[in-house]
LUMSE-350689 format. One line per 4 residues: number of its first residue (from 1); for each residue x, y, z of N, C-alpha, C. Coordinates in steps of 0.2 Angstrom, whole numbers. Example, Ala and Ser with C-alpha at 12.3 -4.5 7.8 and 13.67 -1.06 7.14 Angstrom:
<roses>
1> 66,-28,39,62,-22,39,66,-16,39 | 64,-11,35,68,-5,36,64,0,39
</roses>
This chain:
<roses>
1> 943,299,375,948,299,369,948,294,363 | 945,288,364,945,283,358,939,287,355 | 933,288,359,929,289,355,930,296,350 | 934,300,352,937,305,347,938,302,341
5> 945,298,343,949,295,337,946,294,333 | 939,289,335,935,285,329,931,290,327 | 928,295,329,925,300,325,928,303,320 | 935,306,323,938,309,316,939,305,311
9> 941,298,313,943,293,308,937,293,303 | 931,292,306,924,292,302,924,297,298 | 924,301,300,923,309,297,928,309,290 | 935,308,292,938,307,288,937,303,281
13> 936,295,283,932,292,279,929,293,274 | 923,297,277,916,299,274,919,304,269 | 923,308,271,925,313,266,927,311,261 | 934,307,261,938,305,258,934,300,251
17> 929,295,255,925,293,251,921,296,246 | 919,303,248,913,305,244,918,309,239 | 925,311,240,927,314,236,931,310,230 | 930,302,231,934,300,226,931,299,220
21> 934,299,215,929,297,209,926,289,208 | 921,289,205,916,283,205,922,278,203 | 924,281,197,929,275,193,935,273,196 | 936,277,201,943,274,206,940,272,212
25> 934,269,214,932,264,221,935,260,221 | 939,258,227,943,252,227,938,246,229 | 941,240,227,938,233,229,932,232,224 | 931,236,220,924,236,217,918,235,218
29> 919,240,224,912,241,228,909,248,226 | 902,249,226,901,256,224,901,261,231 | 901,268,227,902,272,233,896,272,239 | 891,271,237,886,271,242,886,265,246
33> 887,260,244,888,254,250,895,256,254 | 900,260,251,906,261,256,904,265,261 | 900,271,260,895,274,264,893,272,269 | 889,269,267,884,265,272,888,259,277
37> 894,257,274,899,254,279,901,256,283 | 904,263,282,908,267,286,902,270,291 | 897,272,291,892,275,295,890,269,299 | 888,261,296,884,259,300,890,254,305
41> 896,254,304,900,249,307,907,255,308 | 906,260,312,911,266,311,917,265,312 | 920,261,316,928,259,317,930,254,312 | 927,248,311,930,245,307,928,247,300
45> 922,250,298,921,251,291,925,257,289 | 928,262,293,932,268,292,938,265,289 | 940,260,294,946,259,295,949,253,289 | 943,252,287,944,246,281,945,252,275
49> 940,256,274,940,261,270,946,264,269 | 951,268,273,957,269,273,962,265,271 | 962,258,274,965,254,272,967,252,264 | 961,250,262,960,247,256,959,253,251
53> 958,259,252,957,264,246,966,266,245 | 969,265,251,977,268,251,979,263,248 | 980,257,247,983,251,245,981,252,238 | 974,253,237,973,253,229,976,260,225
57> 975,265,227,979,271,225,987,271,224 | 990,266,229,997,266,228,998,261,222 | 994,256,223,996,250,217,995,255,210 | 989,260,209,988,264,204,993,268,202
61> 996,271,208,1001,277,206,1007,273,204 | 1010,266,206,1015,264,204,1014,260,196 | 1008,260,194,1008,257,188,1008,263,182 | 1007,269,185,1006,274,181,1014,279,182
65> 1015,280,187,1021,285,189,1027,280,190 | 1032,280,186,1038,278,186,1044,282,190 | 1046,281,195,1051,287,197,1059,284,195 | 1062,289,194,1070,287,191,1072,282,197
69> 1077,279,197,1080,277,203,1076,271,207 | 1070,270,207,1068,264,209,1063,259,204 | 1067,253,206,1065,249,200,1056,247,201 | 1055,247,195,1049,243,193,1048,240,188
73> 1042,237,189,1041,231,181,1042,235,175 | 1045,233,170,1044,237,163,1039,236,160 | 1038,242,156,1032,242,154,1034,245,146 | 1028,244,141,1029,246,134,1028,255,132
77> 1029,258,139,1030,266,138,1037,267,136 | 1039,272,130,1045,275,129,1046,279,134 | 1052,281,137,1054,286,142,1054,294,137 | 1052,296,143,1051,304,141,1057,307,140
81> 1057,311,136,1064,316,132,1061,321,132 | 1065,326,135,1064,333,135,1067,336,129 | 1062,340,123,1065,344,118,1070,348,118 | 1070,351,124,1074,357,124,1080,357,129
85> 1084,361,132,1089,360,138,1085,359,143 | 1089,358,148,1086,355,154,1088,361,159 | 1093,365,159,1095,370,163,1098,376,159 | 1097,382,161,1099,388,157,1107,388,157
89> 1110,385,160,1118,384,158,1119,377,152 | 1114,375,150,1114,371,145,1111,373,139 | 1109,378,139,1106,380,132,1111,386,128 | 1114,384,123,1117,387,119,1117,395,118
93> 1110,397,118,1106,403,116,1109,406,121 | 1107,404,128,1106,408,133,1114,410,136 | 1118,405,134,1126,407,135,1128,411,131 | 1126,412,125,1130,416,120,1127,424,122
97> 1119,424,123,1118,431,126,1121,432,133 | 1122,428,135,1127,431,143,1134,432,141 | 1137,429,136,1142,432,134,1143,438,131 | 1138,439,127,1138,447,122,1136,452,127
101> 1132,450,132,1129,455,138,1136,457,143 | 1140,451,144,1148,451,147,1153,457,142 | 1152,456,136,1156,459,133,1155,467,133 | 1149,468,132,1145,474,130,1147,479,138
105> 1146,476,142,1146,478,149,1156,479,149 | 1158,476,148,1166,477,149,1169,483,145 | 1165,484,137,1167,489,134,1166,496,138 | 1160,495,139,1157,499,142,1162,502,149
109> 1164,499,153,1169,501,158,1175,502,157 | 1177,500,150,1184,503,147,1182,510,145 | 1177,510,143,1177,517,139,1175,522,145 | 1173,521,149,1170,524,155,1178,527,160
113> 1182,520,160,1188,523,163,1193,526,158 | 1193,526,151,1196,531,148,1194,537,148 | 1186,539,148,1185,545,150,1186,549,155 | 1187,545,160,1189,548,167,1196,550,167
117> 1199,546,162,1208,547,163,1211,553,159 | 1205,553,154,1206,561,150,1209,557,144 | 1210,550,142,1213,546,137,1208,545,131 | 1204,547,132,1198,545,127,1198,550,123
121> 1200,550,115,1199,555,110,1193,557,110 | 1187,553,109,1181,556,108,1179,560,114 | 1180,559,119,1179,563,126,1182,570,127 | 1188,570,124,1192,576,123,1189,580,117
125> 1187,579,111,1185,582,108,1178,584,108 | 1175,579,112,1168,583,115,1169,588,120 | 1174,589,122,1176,593,128,1179,600,126 | 1181,601,119,1184,607,117,1179,610,112
129> 1174,606,108,1171,609,106,1164,613,110 | 1165,608,117,1160,612,120,1162,620,122 | 1168,618,124,1171,623,130,1175,630,123
</roses>
């Protein structure tokens, strides 16, 4: 079982190392050197790659990605502001269109009820002209 685990770790480390761009290689070592290290010293090399690459990626991500609610060191970047509404119910144009559609549907419903009751003058005139 340990042999299978080490083999899987080496395969994962080789694939991950080969897919990592050259400019993002951790510890300043070239890709070829990492691959040689992983192959020649399988358990230690693969484990070293996995740990060093994860630490390097997490440092790079925390400096470029500031999540709300998580403290990080201040930067010179300005906060990102959205130019439009965040949600549809914050958009005045969307709300106005919904209100117009609601009023139109209400007028149509009332006209249908008057026509069905026989109190609609347009429906009764149309009925006598046809009959």
